[in-house]
C-alpha positions in Angstrom: -220.2 39.2 119.4 -223.2 40.2 117.3 -220.9 41.7 114.7 -218.8 38.6 114.6 -221.8 36.4 114.2 -223.1 38.6 111.3 -219.7 38.4 109.6 -219.6 34.7 110.1 -223.1 34.2 108.6 -222.2 36.5 105.7 -219.0 34.5 104.9 -220.8 31.2 105.4 -223.4 32.3 102.9 -221.0 33.5 100.2 -218.5 30.7 100.6 -221.2 28.0 101.1 -219.1 25.2 102.6 -221.8 22.5 102.2 -222.3 23.4 98.5 -218.5 22.8 98.0 -218.9 19.1 99.1 -220.2 17.8 95.7 -217.5 19.7 93.9 -214.8 18.2 96.0 -216.2 14.7 95.8 -216.4 14.9 92.0 -212.9 16.4 91.6 -211.3 13.8 93.8 -213.4 10.7 92.8 -210.3 9.0 91.2 -207.8 9.9 93.9 -206.5 8.0 96.9 -207.4 9.2 100.4 -204.0 10.8 101.0 -204.4 12.7 97.7 -207.8 13.9 98.7 -206.4 15.3 101.9 -203.6 17.0 100.0 -206.1 18.5 97.6 -208.3 19.7 100.4 -205.4 21.5 102.2 -204.2 23.0 99.0 -207.6 24.3 97.9 -208.3 25.9 101.3 -204.8 27.3 101.5 -205.1 29.0 98.1 -208.6 30.3 98.8 -207.3 31.7 102.2 -204.5 33.5 100.5 -206.8 35.1 97.9 -209.4 36.2 100.5 -206.6 37.5 102.8 -205.2 39.6 100.0 -208.6 41.1 99.3 -209.2 41.7 103.1 -205.9 43.5 103.5 -205.3 45.2 100.1 -208.7 45.2 98.4 -209.8 48.6 99.5 -206.4 50.2 98.7 -206.6 48.6 95.2 -210.1 50.1 94.7 -209.0 53.5 95.9 -205.9 53.4 93.6 -208.1 53.1 90.6 -210.6 55.7 91.8 -213.5 53.4 92.7 -215.3 54.4 95.9 -216.0 51.5 98.2 -219.7 52.5 98.3 -219.9 52.0 94.5 -218.1 48.6 94.8 -220.6 47.7 97.6 -223.6 48.5 95.4 -222.1 46.6 92.4 -221.1 43.7 94.6 -224.6 43.6 96.2 -226.3 43.5 92.8 -224.0 40.7 91.6 -224.5 38.8 94.9 -228.3 39.2 94.5 -228.2 37.8 91.0 -226.0 35.0 92.2 -228.4 34.3 95.0 -231.3 34.2 92.6 -229.5 31.5 90.6 -229.0 29.5 93.9 -232.7 29.8 94.8 -234.5 29.4 91.4 -231.9 28.0 89.0 -229.1 25.4 89.4 -227.6 25.4 92.8 -223.9 25.7 93.5 -223.2 22.0 93.4 -224.8 21.4 90.1 -223.1 24.3 88.4 -219.6 23.6 89.7 -219.8 19.9 89.3 -220.6 20.6 85.6 -217.4 22.6 85.4 -215.5 19.6 86.7 -217.1 17.3 84.1 -215.8 19.6 81.4 -212.3 18.6 82.4 -211.1 21.2 85.0 -210.1 18.7 87.6 -207.6 20.6 89.8 -207.6 21.9 93.4 -207.2 25.5 92.1 -210.2 25.5 89.7 -213.0 25.1 90.5 -212.3 24.2 94.1 -210.3 27.2 95.4 -211.7 29.5 92.8 -214.7 30.0 92.5 -216.1 27.5 94.9 -214.4 28.6 98.1 -212.9 32.0 97.2 -216.0 33.1 95.3 -216.5 36.6 94.0 -219.0 37.2 96.7 -216.4 36.2 99.4 -213.9 38.6 97.8 -216.5 41.3 98.0 -217.3 40.5 101.6 -213.7 40.6 102.6 -213.4 44.2 101.2 -216.8 45.5 102.4 -216.7 44.1 105.9 -213.2 45.6 106.6 -213.9 49.1 105.2 -211.2 51.3 106.7 -213.5 54.3 106.8 -216.2 52.5 108.9 -214.4 49.9 111.0 -211.5 50.1 113.4 -208.6 47.6 113.5 -210.2 45.5 116.2 -213.4 45.1 114.2 -211.4 44.2 111.2 -209.5 41.5 113.1 -212.8 40.1 114.3 -214.0 40.0 110.7 -210.9 38.2 109.7 -211.3 35.7 112.5 -214.9 35.0 111.3 -213.6 34.4 107.8 -210.9 32.0 109.1 -213.6 30.2 111.1 -215.6 29.6 108.0 -212.5 28.5 106.0 -211.7 26.1 108.9 -215.2 24.6 108.6 -214.6 24.2 104.8 -211.4 22.3 105.5 -213.1 20.0 108.1 -216.0 19.3 105.7 -213.7 18.5 102.8 -211.6 16.1 105.0 -214.8 14.3 105.9 -216.6 14.9 102.6 -217.4 11.3 101.7 -219.1 10.5 105.0 -221.1 13.8 105.0 -222.2 13.5 101.4 -223.4 9.9 101.9 -225.5 11.3 104.8 -227.1 14.4 103.1 -227.0 13.2 99.5 -227.5 15.4 96.4 -230.9 16.6 97.6 -229.5 17.7 101.0 -226.7 19.7 99.4 -229.1 21.3 97.0 -231.5 22.3 99.8 -228.6 23.8 101.9 -227.4 25.7 98.8 -230.9 27.2 98.2 -231.3 28.2 101.9 -227.9 29.9 101.7 -229.1 31.6 98.5 -232.1 33.1 100.4 -229.8 34.4 103.2 -227.4 35.8 100.6 -230.2 37.6 98.8 -231.1 39.4 102.0 -227.5 40.3 102.7 -227.1 41.5 99.1 -230.1 43.8 99.4 -228.7 45.2 102.7 -225.4 45.9 101.0 -227.0 47.8 98.1 -229.0 50.0 100.5 -225.9 50.6 102.7 -223.8 51.4 99.7 -226.3 53.9 98.4 -226.6 55.5 101.8 -222.8 55.8 102.1 -222.4 57.2 98.6 -224.8 60.1 99.4 -223.2 60.7 102.7 -219.8 61.2 101.1 
């Protein structure tokens, strides 16, 4: 249960469901309710497919090109840490991705499915948390279920986006994004340390 909760918190931080709300609201502002529901389902379905691919085949892909998972973990941890710093000190996820929408990319695929839901950090998490050399199939299935749970939360939030966003507002979404950034920075540091440890134990 503790491992499942850790995986859930990790995926919740890197996917940031609450931070996706302003993006979804902006991208669907001119659509009818039924169209918004369709976009929500499509975005989550595409993101789920991408993350599931990385969860199943990500490690094999890295091994095929000769990149050890420990190196990928360190690199991913550094990228995650830099991303977390931008969430904490710079523009939060809502501001950055809403700006992408304002530049004309108003589709369910971009920036909703990618990079808002299936973010680079989420792809990295799917690979690292299902390392075949460290985790047995049961643990990997638990990790996958934690990922699906977060994606389920994303779908529920998107389907109720207008009501939730009226309640928390821009400030609330920004605060949540920064709190997630702080958690993500801690997780990223842990990944770097574990990656270095695994590299020298090889």
